[in-house]
C-alpha positions in Angstrom: 36.0 86.1 146.3 38.8 84.0 148.0 41.3 86.6 150.3 44.9 85.2 150.6 46.7 86.9 153.3 50.5 85.9 153.0 53.2 87.0 155.2 56.9 88.1 154.0 59.4 87.3 157.0 63.3 88.4 155.4 66.7 87.5 157.0 69.5 88.0 156.2 71.8 88.1 152.7 67.9 89.0 151.1 66.7 85.7 152.1 62.9 84.8 152.3 61.1 82.8 154.2 59.0 80.3 152.5 56.8 76.8 153.8 56.1 74.0 151.9 52.5 72.1 152.7 51.6 68.3 154.0 49.9 68.0 150.7 51.7 70.2 148.2 54.5 69.9 146.0 55.0 73.6 145.4 56.4 76.4 147.7 54.3 79.5 149.5 55.1 82.4 151.8 53.4 81.5 155.0 50.0 82.9 155.1 46.1 81.2 154.7 42.5 82.4 153.3 40.6 84.4 155.4 38.1 83.3 157.4 34.5 84.7 157.8 34.6 87.9 159.4 38.4 87.7 160.1 40.3 90.9 159.0 44.2 90.6 157.2 46.6 91.1 159.8 44.7 88.6 161.8 44.6 86.1 159.4 48.2 86.8 158.3 49.3 86.5 162.4 47.1 83.1 162.6 49.1 81.7 159.5 52.4 82.8 160.6 52.3 81.7 164.1 50.8 78.4 163.2 53.0 78.0 160.4 56.8 79.1 161.5 56.0 79.9 165.4 56.8 83.1 164.7 54.4 85.9 166.3 54.7 89.3 164.6 51.9 92.2 164.5 50.6 92.4 161.2 50.7 96.4 160.4 51.2 97.0 156.9 50.8 95.5 153.5 53.1 95.6 150.2 51.7 94.3 147.3 48.2 93.0 145.9 47.8 90.6 143.6 44.4 89.7 141.8 44.1 86.2 140.5 41.0 85.4 137.9 38.8 82.3 138.4 41.1 78.8 138.9 40.6 76.5 136.6 40.6 73.8 139.8 38.8 75.9 142.0 36.7 78.2 140.0 36.9 81.2 142.5 38.6 84.2 142.0 41.7 85.1 144.6 42.8 88.4 145.9 46.3 88.4 147.1 47.5 90.6 150.1 51.1 89.9 150.7 51.9 91.8 154.0 55.3 92.8 155.9 56.6 90.5 158.1 59.8 92.4 159.2 63.2 90.8 159.3 64.3 88.0 161.7 65.3 89.9 165.0 68.4 88.7 167.1 67.4 86.0 169.3 64.9 85.0 166.7 65.1 82.0 164.7 62.8 79.4 162.5 64.4 76.1 162.1 63.6 73.7 159.7 60.7 71.5 161.3 61.2 67.4 161.4 58.7 66.4 158.8 55.2 67.2 159.7 56.6 68.7 163.1 54.4 71.6 162.3 50.6 71.2 161.5 50.0 71.1 157.6 53.1 71.7 157.2 56.0 69.3 155.7 58.9 71.5 154.8 60.4 75.4 155.9 63.6 77.2 154.0 65.2 80.5 153.9 65.2 80.9 149.9 67.6 83.8 148.5 66.6 86.3 145.4 68.9 84.0 143.2 67.0 81.2 143.9 63.0 82.0 144.0 62.7 80.8 140.3 63.1 77.0 141.7 60.7 77.3 145.0 58.2 79.8 143.6 57.9 77.9 139.9 54.8 80.2 138.7 55.6 82.9 137.3 52.9 85.1 138.7 53.3 84.3 142.3 57.0 84.6 142.1 56.7 88.4 140.6 54.6 89.1 143.1 57.2 88.0 145.9 59.8 90.2 144.1 57.5 92.9 144.0 56.9 92.3 148.1 60.4 91.9 148.4 61.3 95.2 146.7 58.6 97.6 148.3 59.4 96.1 151.8 62.9 97.3 151.2 61.3 100.9 150.6 60.3 101.0 154.0 57.3 102.6 153.3 54.2 102.3 155.9 51.2 101.5 153.9 48.5 100.4 157.0 46.0 97.9 156.8 42.5 98.0 158.1 42.1 96.5 161.7 39.0 96.1 163.9 39.1 96.7 167.7 38.7 93.1 169.9 38.4 90.0 169.8 36.2 88.2 167.3 35.4 84.1 167.2 36.2 82.9 163.8 35.5 80.0 162.2 38.0 78.1 159.7 36.6 77.6 156.4 36.7 75.0 153.4 39.1 77.1 150.6 36.9 75.9 148.0 33.7 77.4 149.1 34.9 80.8 150.3 32.7 83.3 152.1 30.6 85.5 150.8 32.7 88.8 150.0 31.9 92.0 147.9 35.2 94.0 146.4 34.6 97.9 146.0 36.9 99.8 144.1 37.3 103.7 144.7 39.1 106.3 142.7 41.1 109.7 144.4 41.8 112.2 141.6 42.7 116.0 142.5 43.2 118.8 141.2 46.1 121.0 141.1 45.2 123.2 144.6 45.0 119.7 145.8 41.4 119.2 146.4 39.6 115.5 145.7 37.0 115.0 143.5 34.0 113.4 144.9 30.3 112.5 143.2 26.9 112.9 145.4 25.0 109.8 144.9 21.1 110.3 144.6 19.8 108.0 146.8 21.0 107.6 150.8 21.8 110.3 152.8 23.0 112.9 150.1 26.8 113.0 151.6 29.6 113.2 149.2 31.9 110.2 148.5 34.6 109.0 145.9 33.9 107.9 142.5 34.1 103.8 142.3 31.4 100.9 143.0 31.2 97.1 143.0 33.9 95.0 141.0 32.1 92.5 138.7 32.4 88.9 138.7 35.5 88.1 136.9 36.5 91.5 136.4 40.4 92.9 137.5 40.2 95.3 140.3 42.1 97.7 138.2 39.6 97.3 135.5 36.3 98.0 137.6 38.1 101.3 139.1 38.5 103.0 135.8 34.8 101.8 134.6 33.2 103.1 137.5 35.7 106.7 137.2 34.5 106.7 133.5 30.9 105.7 134.0 30.4 108.4 137.1 32.4 111.2 136.0 33.6 110.9 132.5 36.9 110.7 133.4 39.8 108.2 131.3 42.7 107.3 133.7 45.3 104.9 134.0 45.3 102.9 137.7 47.8 101.2 139.2 49.1 102.3 142.3 46.5 101.0 145.6 46.5 103.5 148.0 44.2 102.0 150.7 42.4 98.5 151.4 39.3 99.5 153.9 37.9 96.3 155.1 34.0 96.8 155.4 32.0 94.5 158.0 28.7 92.7 157.1 25.6 94.9 157.4 22.1 94.9 156.7 22.2 95.7 153.3 25.3 94.7 152.3 27.8 91.5 152.7 31.2 91.3 154.4 34.1 93.4 151.6 36.9 95.3 150.8 36.9 98.5 149.3 40.3 98.9 147.1 41.3 102.5 147.0 43.6 104.2 143.7 45.2 106.9 143.4 43.8 108.6 140.4 46.8 111.3 140.2 46.5 115.3 140.1 44.0 116.1 136.9 45.1 119.8 134.7 43.3 122.7 135.4 40.9 122.7 132.4 40.2 119.0 132.8 39.3 119.5 136.6 37.4 122.6 135.3 35.3 120.2 133.1 34.2 117.3 135.0 30.5 116.3 135.6 28.2 113.7 135.8 27.7 111.8 132.5 24.3 112.1 130.8 24.0 108.2 131.6 25.0 108.2 134.9 22.6 111.6 136.2 20.3 109.1 137.7 22.2 107.4 139.7 24.6 110.9 140.7 23.5 114.2 141.2 26.9 115.7 140.8 30.8 115.8 140.8 32.2 118.0 143.6 35.6 119.3 144.6 36.5 119.2 148.0 39.4 120.8 149.8 41.1 117.8 152.8 40.0 120.3 155.2 36.0 119.8 154.6 35.7 116.7 154.2 34.0 116.5 157.2 31.7 119.0 156.8 30.3 116.6 153.7 31.2 113.2 153.7 30.1 110.3 156.3 32.9 109.8 159.3 34.0 106.5 157.6 34.1 108.0 154.1 36.4 111.3 155.2 38.8 108.8 157.2 39.4 106.3 153.7 40.0 109.6 151.6 42.5 110.9 154.5 44.0 107.9 154.6 44.4 107.6 150.9 45.7 111.3 151.0 48.2 110.5 153.0 49.9 107.2 151.3 50.1 109.2 148.4 51.7 112.1 149.9 54.4 109.6 151.4 54.5 108.1 148.0 53.6 104.9 149.9 51.0 103.4 147.7 51.6 99.4 146.5 51.3 97.8 143.3 48.3 96.7 142.2 49.0 93.0 140.0 47.4 90.9 138.1 48.6 87.3 137.9 51.9 88.8 139.2 52.2 91.4 136.9 51.3 95.2 136.8 47.6 96.2 136.1 47.5 98.0 133.1 43.9 99.7 133.4 
C-alpha cells in the first residue's frame, strides 16, 4: 500500500497552496509518498520544504482518505492530509520560474471557489475541502512520531514498500470504560478489538468486520481518533494502526457483549476496563494508544475517515 503525506498550507482569505509537477497536468497539495521507514510528519515536512521552500514542523493531521487500487498503478493508497498552518508574517511562497524548484513546474495560491478548476477530480477536491473545514476547527489531532533521525532511501511510487494497515475500535460504556478483548495467543494482555485490513478492503469496512467478528457488535465507524505508526519487527512488516471511534453502548448492550462462538479459538473474553487501569492490563504501547484515542474523543478532535473523498459509510 502506498501512503501519501500531503500538507495543507493556508493564507489570507482562505487560499490554499497548491503545486503542479513537471510531468503532471493536474495540481496537488504539496506532498509525497512515504519512503521506507519514514514517518508521516517527516515525509510531509520533507516534501513541503523541497517543493515550496517552506519549513514546518508537522504535528497533526486533518483527513485520512482511503483510495482503492488505481487503474494505472494497481496499488491502494492511504492519503493523509496534514496541517501546515497559515502563512506567517514575513513568510512568502513565490511562484517560481519554470522548473526552478526540482520536480515542480508551478505554484499557486488557490481560493475556495477556484478549487474545481485546480483539483478537478472530485474525490481529491472533496478531501481538500474536508481538510480545510477541519483546519478551521483548530483541533489537536496528533501524528505519531519517532525519536532521532533515520536514513531513508527514495522509492518508486509504482513499487511501494510492503506495509500493513490495522483497524482498531474504541467502544465505551456509560461508565466511561473501554471494551477490550483478550487474545488466546501472545502475552495474554488485553487489547482493542480489531485486526488487519484485507487487500482491497476499506479501512472502515475492515474495522467494522473485525469488531463484529470479535465482539458481535455492529457499529457505524466514520471517525479516526488516532493513527499509530508501528515499525517493522521480526514478525511483522512496518505499518499503521488506524483507531476509530465506536461510540458509547447503552447499558443493556454493554452487559450483553461477549466473544462470539466463531472467535473463541482466538479470543478468550471481552472485558470492560476503566482508563485508569489500562497500564495494569495492557502492554505499554497499547495503553498509550488507547489513552491518545480517548483524549481525542474527549476533545472532539476526531478526523473524518474518507473513501475516495467521501465520508465512510461503514
